[in-house]
Structure formats: C-alpha cells, structure tokens
N, C-alpha and C positions, 0 to 999 in steps of 0.2 A: 504495499500501499503506499503511494507514496504522501510524503508526507511523517513518517516514521524516520525516530532521530540515526535507527540503525540503517537510512539509505545512504548510498553512497553514489558520485559522477562515477561513471563505467565504460568503457567501449562497448558499443552492442551489438550482439551477435549478427552475422550475415546470413540474409536467407535468399533463398534463390525461387525462380519465378516459381507459381503455386505454391509457395510454402507461406505459412502465418507471417502478417505483418504485426498484428495487433496489441503490442506491448510497448512500451520503455526500452527497454534490454533487447530490441529487433532492429532493423531496420536491411531495407529491399539490397541486393545488390547493387553491382555497377550495371548499368542503362535500363534500370527495374525503377517501379515507381511501389507503393503503397496504395491499393484500391480503396480501403480500410477492412478489408480482409486478408486478403493475399499479395504475393508478388506479382506484378505484370509488367509486361514490356512498355517500353512509351511508344505512343504513336507519335510516326514521325507529321511533317508539313504537307497536309492537302486528307490524312485520313479523318475518319469519326473516331467525333472523342464524346466524353460526359462532363468532364470537368480539367479546367487547367492543369491539376497534375499531371495528369493522363498523358501531357503533351510534353516531348524534346524540350531540353534547354533549347531558349530561341524563338519559342512559338509559344501559342497560346490558344483555349478553347473557344472558338466566336461561331456563337450561331452552328455547335453540334460538329466543328472540323477543324483540325491544328491547322493556325495560319502563324506564319513569323510573324514575329512583334512589330505593332503598328509604329510606325513615326507620327511627326508631330500632324493633326489633321486627319489621320484614319480612323476607321471607324472601329468602335470598340463597345463591349458590352459589361466589362467587367475592370477591375482596376486592373488586373495580371495581363491584361491582352496592350498593355502601350511600351515603347521604348522606355530606358534607363533614364531617368529625366522627365519622363512626360508621365501623366496620370489621367483615368478616363474619367473625361468629365460626361456623367451620366444623362446630363440635360439636356446635352446636343449629341450623346455618344459618337463624339471624340476625340482622341488622343490631345492635351494640350499640355505646354508648359509647366512645369511645378512651381508652385509659389516660393517668395522670397520672405524673409521675416517678418511680421508684423502685416502679413498682408490677409484677409482674409478668407475661411475657412472652414468646411463642413465634416472633415476626419484628416488623420494623419497622412494617408495617400497623395493628396492635394500637395502637402509641403516636400522643398527638400530635404535630402539625404540627413542632414543633419540637424534638420528642425521635429517639432511634432506642432499637431494643432492644439493649442491650449482649449479645451472646453468650459472655460471659466469666462473666457473674452472670445474664443473663436479666430484666432488668429494665432499665423503659425509663429512658434517661440525657439529657441534654442532648445536642445535635448538636456537635461541634466546631470550632474557631472555625481562625484561619490557622496554620498550621504545626503544627498537632496531628499527633499520629501517626493514620491511618485506615488502613483496610483493605477498607474500598469506599466508592462514591460515598454513598452513605443515609446515612454516618455525619457528611457533613460539612455543615456552616448553607448555606442558599440562597446564590447566588454564589459559593462554594468549591467544590471538586473534589477527590478524591480521587489525587493525582498516581503516576506512576511510583515515584515514591523512597517510597512510602507515608506520604505527608504530605496534609491538605489545604493548597491553595493557591486562590488568584484565581482565577479564567474569563479566559479570552482574548478580547479581540476579532476584528473585522476584518483581516486581514493578518498577525495575532503568530503564531508557529511552535508546531505543535500537536503532538503524537503519539496523541493521543483525541480521540472524540468530546465527549465530558464534558468536555474542558478548554475549551472553546468556552463562547460566551454562547449563552442561548435565541436560536433562529434560527440561527446558524449550524453548517456542519460544518468537518472536520478531513478535507481532501481535500490532492490535490495540485495544490504549487503555482507 
C-alpha cells in the first residue's frame, strides 16, 4: 500500500507485451505502453488509437488516429496534441504558443515550462522552490515534488523511504520495501 513507511523508491520490473502493468512495481519494456491492464505495442502515425498514451513519441491520438504533434495553429482536441512550447486552445481547437509570466490562464498546460497556472490569480507564475507551500505536483520546480505536508521537497533516490510515487526521482516507483 502506498503511503506506508516501509515503502521505498526502487526501480520497477520490466514487463513484455501482453504482461500485466497495473502496479507501481512494473513498467512496460521498450516500444510498449501500459493500456491500463497489460503492456501493448505503440501505434505509429496513421494508425488507429484510443488515447495519446497509445501513440509513439512525437505523435498523439487526434480523432482516433495517431498523428504527428501539431505546430502552431494546427488542429487539436487535447493538450497532448501540440508540439513542445504550445498548448491546445480548446475554444478554437488550435495549437497556440504557451503563455509567459503574469498572462491569464485556465490550467498549467497553457503556461511555459518553468511556470504553472496559479488558481488564486488565474495567472502564469514561477514554479515554487524547495520548502515553498504547494497544493499539487505541477506547482513545484523540476526535481521537486509536493509532499504530504504541502511543501515542495527534493525527490528521493533508490532505497529512500517514500509515501507516494511523485516523491521518487524519474524511473523509480514507491513500492513495498
């Protein structure tokens, strides 16, 4: 159970196509993604899909087909349909440049990478540093996570005690120790 003090950050086991991937302790091997139950092969551009996760890197699922990520003003239907530095403006279904500090926003995807959407002011603001108060993961700078006490904290390495996956550095999961 995540949250127990006996949980530690550790590398997950690697699963093959058709094998279960429904726990923190397992990730799918190269060229595979987790469909929620089992590992499956990524779909290439032009192939049918049901979600962005099913498409190979550099593509996303748009209206049931994997397509290359859209550039500025390309058609989109989810935030994941647009290339880096862009977000999907759902009001016009178009990839649009991300916003800078102090510009109005409705969610984090609209703000540039070092910013988040502050829901108190609805403006893009700098991500928070170590020990600053937070209410979710997206408010903290890279390399930090929002801990259960509500503060940005340094992510943990192999063997360190954890209480949530976000506490562990990329590539590790918080699993029973």
